[in-house]
N, C-alpha and C positions, 0 to 999 in steps of 0.2 A: 220140186217142192223141197226135197231134202237139201238140194244145193242152195236153194234160197234161204232156208233156215240156217245152214252152215255159214253162208255168206253174211247173213244178218248177225249171227253170233260173233263172227270174226270182226265185222264192222263195229259192233257194240264194244267188244273188248278193246279194239284199237282206239275208239273214241274215248273210252274210260281211261285208257293209258295216257292218251294225249291230254285229257283234262287233268289227270293226277300230276303229270309232269309239269304242266303249265302252272298249276296252283302251288307247286313246291318252289321255294326260292332257288334261284340259280346258284350254283356253286360259286362262292366268292373266290376271287383271286387271293393268293396268299397275302395276308395283311402285312403291311410294312412293319418292320420291327418296332414294337411298341416301346416307348421310352419308359424305362424303369426309374422311379424316383430313387435317388441314391440312398436315402434313409430306409427304403424298403428292400433294397438289394441285399439278399442273403450274404453275399461275399463281403459287402461293406460292413454289415452287422457282425459277421465273424471276425473281421479285421479289428473292429473297435473292441470287441469282447476279448480277444487275445491280447490286446495292447492295454487293457484296463488296469492290470496290476502295475505296470510300469508308470502309468499316469498317476495312480495313487501314490506310488513311491516318490515320484517327482514332487507332488504336492506336499508330502510329508517332509521331504528334504528341503524344499523351499521354506516351509514353516520353521524348521529347525535352524536353517541358515540365518533367517531374519533375527533370530534370538541370540546370535553369537555376539559376545562382547569383546573377545580378544583371543589370542592364541592359546590353545590347550590341546590335550589329546582328544577331548570331545570335539573341539572345533575341527581338528584334522579329519576325524571320522565323518563329521557332517559334510565338510567340503568335498571329501572323497566320494561320499554317497551322492551328492549333487552332481559332481562331475561324471560319475559312472552312469547314473540313470539318464542324465541328459544326453550322453553319448549313445546309450542304447536306443533312446527314442530317435536320435538323428539317423541311426543306421538301421532302424527297424524296416521291415519290408514295406515297399510302396503300397499305398492305399489303392484298391481296385479301380477307383474313379479318379483319374488324374487331376481333374479340376478341384478336388478336395485337398490336394497335397499342400498347397500354400496355407490355407487356414488351419489345417491340422498341425503343421510344423511351426506355426507362428510362435516366436519367442523362445524356441528351444535353443537356438544358437546363443542367444543372450544368457540363458540359464547355464549353458555349458561354460561360457566365458566367465560367468559369475563364480562358478565352482573353481575354475583355475585361478581367478583372482583371490578367492578365499584361501586356496592352498598356499599362495605366496604371502598371505597375511594382509592383503589389501582389502580390508573389510568395507571401506567407503566405496571402492569400485564394485565390489560384490553387490552391495545394496543398490547401487545405481543400476547395475545390469539386471538385477532381479526386478526392479521397478520397471525398467524398459521392456523386459520380456513379458512381464505381467500385463502391461499396458497394450503391448502388441497382441497378446493372446486375447485380451478382453475385446479389442477392436475386431479381431478375426472371428470371435465366437459368434457374433450376430450373423455374419455372412455364412459361416459354417452351418448354423442352424437353418437358415433360409435355403441353403443349397441342399441340405439333407432332406428338407421337406419339398423340394422341387420348385421353390418359389424364386430362386435365383440361379443363374447359370454362371 
């Protein structure tokens, strides 16, 4: 009798354990690496944040260069400023998502060349190169925005 009760209790415990195990979802295999949207990637966000001051300096230098009328000490300072900041942006560390590199650097080479033309006194070439670089950046900005939001690869 006691053996029957013990056997029944063991059987009940084993059945309960089997039911509990069956009702629990099976352990899933490690999920494939989830794709992180570049704009939500903390490394990409830090990269943009660290680079922001240089981007502002570039915008300010471009604005100042557009207003130059001819050679002067002020013009030399503005041209130097444009040349230096565009070079810094060219040599800044690579963005953590390689696919973003092209749109991020769009137009920077033209801005650097514009600064060099400005330093030689070729203001017509400077303005042309600034316009080319600005157009290239504007075209790339739409793609960059879509890439950051994961809408384009």
